[in-house]
Structure formats: structure tokens, C-alpha cells
C-alpha positions as CSV (number, residue, x, y, z in Angstrom):
1,M,65.8,214.7,-77.2
2,R,64.8,218.2,-78.0
3,I,66.1,220.7,-75.5
4,C,66.0,224.8,-75.4
5,M,67.9,226.6,-72.9
6,I,67.3,230.3,-72.1
7,S,70.0,232.4,-70.6
8,Y,70.6,236.1,-70.3
9,S,74.2,235.9,-71.3
10,Q,76.5,235.5,-74.4
11,Y,76.7,231.8,-75.2
12,E,80.3,231.9,-76.3
13,F,81.6,233.4,-73.0
14,D,79.1,231.6,-70.6
15,N,81.3,228.7,-69.4
16,R,78.2,226.7,-67.8
17,V,75.6,227.0,-70.5
18,H,78.4,226.4,-73.3
19,R,79.6,223.2,-71.3
20,Y,75.9,221.8,-71.1
21,G,75.0,222.5,-74.8
22,E,78.2,220.6,-76.1
23,S,77.6,217.8,-73.8
24,L,74.0,217.5,-74.9
25,I,75.0,217.7,-78.6
26,K,77.9,215.1,-78.0
27,R,75.2,212.4,-77.1
28,G,73.1,213.2,-80.0
29,D,70.4,215.6,-78.6
30,D,69.0,218.7,-80.5
31,V,70.0,221.9,-78.5
32,D,68.6,225.5,-79.0
33,V,69.8,228.4,-76.9
34,I,68.1,231.6,-76.4
35,C,70.8,234.2,-75.5
36,L,72.4,237.5,-75.8
37,G,74.4,238.5,-78.8
38,T,76.4,241.6,-80.0
39,P,75.0,244.0,-82.8
40,E,77.7,242.4,-85.2
41,Q,76.3,238.9,-84.8
42,D,73.5,237.4,-86.6
43,F,70.1,236.6,-84.9
44,Q,70.5,233.0,-85.8
45,G,73.7,231.0,-85.7
46,S,75.3,227.7,-84.5
47,L,78.4,226.7,-82.5
48,N,79.3,223.1,-82.7
49,G,76.1,221.9,-83.4
50,V,74.0,224.1,-80.9
51,R,71.5,226.3,-82.8
52,L,71.8,229.9,-81.0
53,F,69.0,232.5,-81.2
54,R,70.9,235.9,-80.2
55,I,67.5,237.8,-79.7
56,Q,69.3,240.9,-77.9
57,S,72.5,242.7,-77.3
58,R,73.3,244.1,-74.1
59,D,75.4,247.1,-72.6
60,Y,77.6,245.9,-69.7
61,N,78.3,249.4,-68.7
62,E,74.5,250.1,-67.6
63,K,74.3,252.8,-65.2
64,S,70.5,253.0,-64.5
65,P,68.6,250.3,-62.6
66,I,65.5,251.0,-64.7
67,T,67.4,250.8,-67.9
68,Y,68.8,247.4,-66.6
69,L,65.5,245.9,-65.6
70,A,63.7,247.2,-68.9
71,R,66.4,245.4,-71.1
72,M,65.9,242.3,-68.9
73,L,62.0,242.4,-69.3
74,K,62.3,243.1,-73.0
75,F,64.7,239.9,-73.3
76,F,62.4,237.5,-71.6
77,W,59.2,238.9,-73.4
78,K,61.0,238.0,-76.5
79,A,62.5,234.8,-75.4
80,G,59.0,233.7,-74.1
81,C,57.3,234.4,-77.4
82,L,60.4,232.7,-79.4
83,C,60.5,229.6,-77.3
84,T,56.7,229.2,-77.6
85,R,56.9,229.4,-81.4
86,L,59.8,227.0,-81.4
87,H,57.9,224.4,-79.2
88,F,54.8,224.3,-81.3
89,K,57.1,224.1,-84.5
90,S,59.0,221.1,-83.0
91,K,58.3,220.2,-79.5
92,Y,60.8,220.2,-76.8
93,Q,61.0,217.8,-74.1
94,I,63.1,219.7,-71.7
95,M,63.4,223.7,-71.3
96,H,66.6,224.7,-69.2
97,F,66.5,228.0,-67.5
98,H,69.7,229.5,-66.3
99,N,69.3,232.5,-63.8
100,I,70.0,235.6,-63.1
101,P,67.1,236.7,-62.9
102,D,64.8,233.9,-61.3
103,F,61.6,235.5,-62.7
104,G,62.8,234.7,-66.4
105,I,61.7,231.2,-66.0
106,F,58.1,232.1,-66.5
107,A,59.0,232.7,-70.1
108,M,58.5,229.0,-70.6
109,T,55.1,229.1,-69.1
110,I,53.2,227.8,-72.3
111,P,55.8,225.1,-73.4
112,K,55.5,224.0,-69.7
113,L,51.7,223.7,-70.3
114,F,52.0,221.7,-73.5
115,G,54.3,219.1,-71.8
116,A,57.8,220.3,-71.6
117,K,59.6,219.4,-68.5
118,I,61.4,222.5,-67.0
119,V,64.9,222.6,-65.2
120,F,66.1,225.6,-63.0
121,D,69.8,226.2,-63.1
122,N,70.5,228.5,-60.1
123,H,73.9,230.0,-61.0
124,D,73.3,232.6,-58.2
125,L,71.1,233.2,-55.3
126,V,69.2,236.3,-56.5
127,P,68.2,237.5,-53.0
128,E,71.8,237.5,-51.8
129,F,72.7,238.9,-55.1
130,Y,70.6,242.0,-54.6
131,Q,71.4,242.3,-51.0
132,R,74.8,242.8,-51.8
133,K,74.2,244.9,-54.6
134,F,72.1,247.4,-52.9
135,N,73.5,246.7,-49.3
136,L,70.1,245.6,-48.0
137,E,69.3,243.6,-44.9
138,Y,68.2,240.0,-45.3
139,N,64.6,241.1,-44.1
140,H,64.3,244.1,-46.3
141,I,61.1,243.8,-48.0
142,I,62.7,243.5,-51.4
143,I,64.9,240.7,-50.5
144,R,61.9,239.0,-48.9
145,M,60.1,239.6,-52.2
146,L,63.1,238.2,-54.1
147,R,63.0,235.1,-51.9
148,L,59.3,234.5,-52.8
149,V,59.9,234.7,-56.4
150,E,62.9,232.1,-56.0
151,K,60.4,229.8,-54.2
152,M,58.1,230.2,-56.9
153,A,60.6,229.5,-59.6
154,C,61.6,226.4,-57.8
155,K,58.1,225.2,-57.4
156,F,57.5,225.9,-61.1
157,S,60.2,223.7,-62.3
158,H,60.7,220.1,-62.3
159,H,64.2,220.1,-61.1
160,V,66.5,222.6,-59.6
161,I,70.5,222.7,-60.1
162,T,72.7,224.8,-58.2
163,V,76.5,225.2,-58.2
164,T,77.8,224.2,-54.6
165,T,76.6,222.2,-51.8
166,I,76.8,225.4,-49.7
167,W,74.0,226.9,-51.8
168,E,72.1,223.5,-52.2
169,K,71.9,223.9,-48.4
170,T,70.3,227.3,-48.6
171,L,67.7,226.5,-51.2
172,I,66.6,223.3,-49.5
173,S,66.3,225.4,-46.2
174,R,63.9,227.9,-48.1
175,S,62.8,226.9,-51.3
176,V,62.7,223.3,-52.5
177,T,62.9,219.6,-51.3
178,P,66.1,217.6,-51.3
179,A,64.8,215.1,-53.8
180,K,64.4,218.0,-56.4
181,C,67.7,219.7,-56.1
182,S,71.2,218.4,-57.1
183,V,74.7,220.1,-57.4
184,V,76.5,220.4,-60.6
185,L,79.8,222.4,-60.0
186,N,81.2,225.0,-62.8
187,T,83.9,222.5,-63.5
188,P,86.0,223.2,-66.8
189,D,85.2,221.4,-70.3
190,P,87.8,218.6,-70.2
191,D,87.9,218.9,-74.0
192,I,89.4,222.4,-73.6
193,F,91.0,222.6,-70.2
194,F,93.6,219.6,-69.5
195,R,97.3,219.2,-68.9
196,D,99.5,218.1,-71.7
197,G,102.8,217.5,-69.6
198,S,104.0,221.1,-70.6
199,E,102.5,223.0,-67.6
200,L,104.7,225.1,-64.9
201,P,107.8,226.2,-66.7
202,V,110.0,226.8,-63.8
203,K,111.7,230.3,-64.1
204,K,114.6,231.5,-62.2
205,K,113.6,235.0,-62.5
206,G,110.9,237.1,-64.1
207,P,109.2,238.6,-65.9
208,Y,106.4,236.6,-64.5
209,I,102.5,236.5,-65.9
210,L,99.7,236.7,-63.3
211,S,96.4,236.1,-65.2
212,Y,92.8,236.7,-64.2
213,H,89.8,236.1,-66.6
214,G,86.1,236.6,-65.8
215,N,83.7,239.5,-64.9
216,L,85.3,242.8,-64.0
217,T,82.8,243.7,-61.1
218,E,83.2,244.8,-57.4
219,I,82.5,241.1,-56.2
220,F,85.4,239.6,-57.9
221,G,88.0,241.8,-56.6
222,I,90.4,242.5,-59.4
223,D,90.9,245.9,-58.0
224,L,92.7,244.2,-55.0
225,A,95.2,242.3,-57.3
226,I,96.1,245.7,-59.1
227,S,96.3,247.4,-55.7
228,A,98.9,244.6,-54.6
229,L,100.9,244.8,-57.8
230,P,103.4,247.7,-56.7
231,R,104.5,245.7,-53.9
232,V,105.1,242.6,-56.0
233,L,106.9,244.7,-58.4
234,Q,109.5,245.7,-55.9
235,A,110.3,241.9,-55.6
236,F,109.8,240.9,-59.0
237,P,110.3,243.9,-61.5
238,N,108.3,243.7,-64.8
239,T,105.7,241.4,-63.4
240,Q,102.6,241.6,-65.7
241,L,98.9,241.2,-64.6
242,H,97.1,240.1,-67.5
243,I,93.2,240.6,-67.1
244,Y,90.7,239.3,-69.7
245,G,87.0,240.2,-69.1
246,Q,84.1,242.9,-69.1
247,G,82.2,244.6,-66.7
248,K,81.3,247.8,-65.2
249,T,84.6,248.4,-63.3
250,R,86.9,248.3,-66.4
251,L,87.5,252.0,-66.6
252,Q,87.9,252.2,-62.9
253,L,90.5,249.4,-63.0
254,H,92.4,251.3,-65.6
255,E,92.1,254.5,-63.7
256,L,93.5,252.7,-60.4
257,A,96.3,251.3,-62.4
258,C,97.3,254.6,-63.5
259,S,97.1,256.2,-60.2
260,L,99.3,253.4,-58.7
261,K,101.6,254.0,-61.8
262,V,101.7,250.4,-62.9
263,E,99.5,250.9,-65.8
264,K,102.2,249.5,-68.3
265,F,102.2,246.3,-66.0
266,V,98.4,245.9,-66.2
267,I,97.2,244.6,-69.4
268,L,93.4,244.9,-69.8
269,H,92.1,242.4,-72.6
270,D,88.7,242.1,-74.0
271,P,87.1,238.6,-73.0
272,V,88.1,235.8,-75.2
273,P,86.2,232.6,-76.0
274,R,86.7,229.6,-73.7
275,K,89.4,227.8,-75.9
276,E,91.5,230.8,-76.1
277,V,91.5,231.0,-72.3
278,A,92.9,227.6,-72.2
279,L,95.9,228.7,-74.6
280,I,96.4,232.0,-72.3
281,L,96.6,230.0,-69.0
282,K,99.3,227.9,-70.5
283,K,101.5,231.1,-70.8
284,A,100.9,232.3,-67.3
285,D,103.2,231.6,-64.2
286,L,100.1,232.1,-61.6
287,G,96.3,232.2,-61.5
288,I,94.8,235.0,-59.4
289,D,91.4,234.7,-57.8
290,P,90.9,237.7,-55.3
291,K,87.1,237.2,-54.7
292,R,85.7,239.4,-52.0
293,D,84.0,237.9,-49.0
294,G,80.6,238.6,-47.5
295,V,77.2,237.9,-48.7
296,L,76.9,235.9,-52.1
297,A,80.6,236.3,-52.9
298,G,81.9,234.1,-50.0
299,E,79.7,231.4,-50.9
300,G,80.5,231.1,-54.8
301,L,83.1,229.0,-56.1
302,S,84.9,230.8,-59.2
303,S,85.0,228.6,-62.2
304,K,88.3,230.4,-63.1
305,C,90.1,228.6,-60.3
306,M,89.0,225.3,-61.2
307,E,90.4,226.0,-64.7
308,Y,93.6,227.1,-63.2
309,H,93.7,223.5,-61.5
310,A,92.7,221.8,-64.8
311,M,95.4,223.4,-66.4
312,G,98.2,222.9,-63.7
313,L,98.4,226.5,-63.1
314,P,99.4,227.5,-59.4
315,S,97.2,230.1,-58.1
316,V,96.6,232.6,-55.0
317,V,93.2,232.5,-54.1
318,S,90.9,234.4,-51.4
319,A,90.2,232.3,-48.2
320,I,86.3,232.7,-48.7
321,K,84.1,229.9,-47.3
322,A,83.5,228.4,-50.8
323,A,87.3,228.1,-51.6
324,T,87.9,226.7,-48.0
325,T,85.3,224.0,-48.3
326,Y,86.4,222.6,-51.7
327,Y,90.2,223.4,-51.6
328,D,93.1,223.0,-49.0
329,D,96.5,225.0,-48.4
330,K,98.3,222.4,-50.5
331,M,96.1,223.0,-53.5
332,V,96.2,226.8,-53.6
333,T,97.8,229.6,-51.5
334,F,95.1,231.3,-49.5
335,F,95.3,235.0,-48.5
336,R,93.0,236.8,-46.2
337,P,90.1,238.2,-48.3
338,G,90.1,241.8,-48.9
339,D,93.7,242.2,-47.6
340,I,95.7,243.6,-50.4
341,E,99.3,243.2,-48.2
342,D,98.6,239.9,-47.6
343,L,97.7,239.2,-51.4
344,A,101.0,240.8,-52.4
345,D,102.8,238.7,-50.0
346,K,101.2,235.4,-50.9
347,I,102.0,236.3,-54.5
348,I,105.6,237.0,-53.9
349,F,105.9,233.7,-51.7
350,L,104.8,231.4,-54.6
351,L,107.0,233.3,-57.1
352,K,109.8,232.7,-54.7
353,N,109.0,228.9,-54.3
354,P,108.9,227.0,-57.3
355,A,108.6,223.8,-55.2
356,K,105.5,225.0,-53.6
357,R,104.2,225.9,-57.0
358,E,105.1,222.1,-58.0
359,E,103.3,220.9,-55.0
360,Q,100.1,222.8,-56.1
361,V,100.2,221.4,-59.4
362,H,100.5,217.7,-58.1
363,E,97.9,218.3,-55.4
364,T,95.2,219.9,-57.4
365,L,95.3,216.6,-59.6
366,R,92.9,215.1,-56.7
367,F,90.6,218.1,-57.2
368,V,90.5,217.6,-61.0
369,E,89.8,213.7,-60.9
370,N,87.3,213.9,-57.9
371,H,85.3,217.0,-59.8
372,H,85.9,215.9,-63.4
373,W,83.1,217.0,-65.5
374,S,82.1,213.3,-66.2
375,K,81.2,212.9,-62.3
376,Y,78.4,215.6,-63.0
377,E,77.7,215.0,-66.8
378,I,76.4,211.3,-66.3
379,P,73.9,212.3,-63.5
380,F,72.8,215.3,-65.2
381,H,72.1,213.2,-68.5
382,K,70.2,210.6,-66.2
383,M,68.1,213.5,-64.7
384,L,67.1,214.8,-68.0
385,D,66.0,211.2,-69.5
386,K,64.0,210.5,-66.4
387,L,62.1,214.0,-66.7
388,A,61.5,213.3,-70.3
389,G,60.3,209.7,-69.6
390,I,63.0,208.0,-71.4
């Protein structure tokens, strides 16, 4: 089968797109991905058999909404032209679109007219994303327009995938029929994230390593973890918080660490490829998932926390709706969303209690087994085969 994916992201750092691509290559499909790249990368390349077309770079510190929209429009115009040309050259059976934004799916219009089946992968609910980003009411005209675009994108597609049962219910309530929608969690790639028996070195005393990897934006609450660090350091001197990622708040995070006089304990790293993330987590003592609550944020399940589980790394997690839906307090140590003191107290509690950390390592095995990638991979393949008439 020939498949083309379009994603306004960098393939190497997008866990979800990366996992789909390698899964399809392993079963013998041909996969092209039209995506973002960096100025240093070639326009065309490959990674583990997946052909990459890096048609544009992106500045992740975009300050102007107009610039942000203009670059996005430029990307999808170029993506539409390229996927059309590639489709006529060697016909695709499946076109797989990854949002954000939702309107980008219409770049696949001509391949659809000439027989390609369209899969809409809804990573984030765009109306809620912009509702939070611009602090708008649910019935604001812009949010109503975005819900209309979402509905049109779902109608345009032959199948819709989303990332939690919570968002599946939302999409079914307003944009898609149940038979046309399914859930694929952002589960880790089992070839990269797995336990080898060496996890959880039990330390008698510090320094401890706290780890976070992912986007550095307001919604993910990494500033809360930095703000909690002074209190943690009082109990466990020299504890380090290692942060891997990119995003608009990177400079502010450094400034926050300096203002709290913990800059030498907060180490900001550039994002790293998925395989390196697994090696990093092996060296950590605790994973931190300090996501904020509220519109969008509270219903999104962080892939980083599932990677902590897969690696046997104990974690402190914000008690948002998505997390409490999929985890219990034996699997993770919950803290009240947005509460810096409670976050610090829960980190200290877990560092003081190796037995509790060991319990988490054991209990998260249930989650890993119940939500192993194979549980989603096989139905995903069957869905594609059915769409393609195989």
C-alpha cells in the first residue's frame, strides 16, 4: 500500500507521526511524509525507510498571529501541490492528515478526487485549542467557525482518529458518527521505550534527577515544576530538573529559574530524537508531568507520562481529567493541578519513599500491557486495509 502523511511538525520529534510511519514500513507499505524541517536539512530525505519531504522550516518563537497563520497557509499550499504531484506520479491509496490545523486536510482534495481515501488524525481539538489560547468563550464567533471547520474536515475524511475516549465523545457529539471514529492513544513505540530490568536504581540520598521532555508552552506547566524546585532543594539539595524541548516559553523559563536562584539546578536542553529520550529516562529518578487544567489541557493525555510508564520511571502527575481517567494513585503520584506547593510536596514524598516508587513501577505494568501499541496498531492497519479495499 502507498500512503502519504501530511503534518505541520518535524517528523523526527513527532512521536505519533513517527510511530505510524515506522509501523507501516515494517509491514511492507510505502510511506511518504510531508512535514517541517530545519534550514540545515535537505528537502528530501529518509528515516528507517520513511521518505521525508521537508518543505518548510518553522520558527517556534513566532510572536505574531499573522505571521503564524501566513507560514501555515504557505506550508499547506506547498503540501497540497506536492502531494498532488506525487499522487499522479505514483498513486496513493491512503492520505493521512495530522492536525493542527484542521483546514490543512483540504490540501488532499485532488488526491481524494482521484481515488485516495482520507484519514483525519485529530491530535488536538482545534476549537478548544484556540478557545484556551485566546481566552475566548465557547460560543464566540471564531470558536463557532472553528467547530464548523472541524465538522467539514470530519465529513471530508473517510475515517477520523483521535487520542482519548474523552475527545472521541466530544467529536461524536458534534462532528462525526461513532462508526467513523476511533481512538489511538499516544502510546510509546515499544521498540524504543521498554524496560530492560535495570530501571529504578534506589538511591539513599541525592542528587536526584527530575526529567521532563516535550513542548515548552503554558499548557504543559513546566514553569510550575521550576517554581516547586526551591522547596524540593530544601529537602534534597542538589536535585536537578532536566528539561528537553522547545517552545515559546523557553526564555521565560530560564528567567524564572534565575529569579528563583535555581538556575544551576535547572538544565534546559534542546529537543532530542525519540531514541535518545529513552536513554535519558533511564538515568532519571522521577518523571514530571505538571500539565495545567482547564479547556483542552485537562482532557489531553500526555505521551511523556506513558513513556515514563513504559520505561519503569515513577512519576508525579497533574490530576487533570484525562490523567485520572486512565491512571490511578497506585500508578502515579497525583498533585492538584496548578498547585506549586502540592507539586513540591508530592515530589518530596516520592523521593523519600522508595517503596512507593517501586509500587508505581509495578502498577504501571498494567497500563503498559493494556495499552501496548500492538492493541492499537492491529486495528489501525485493519482500518486502512478496509478503506483501501484490501
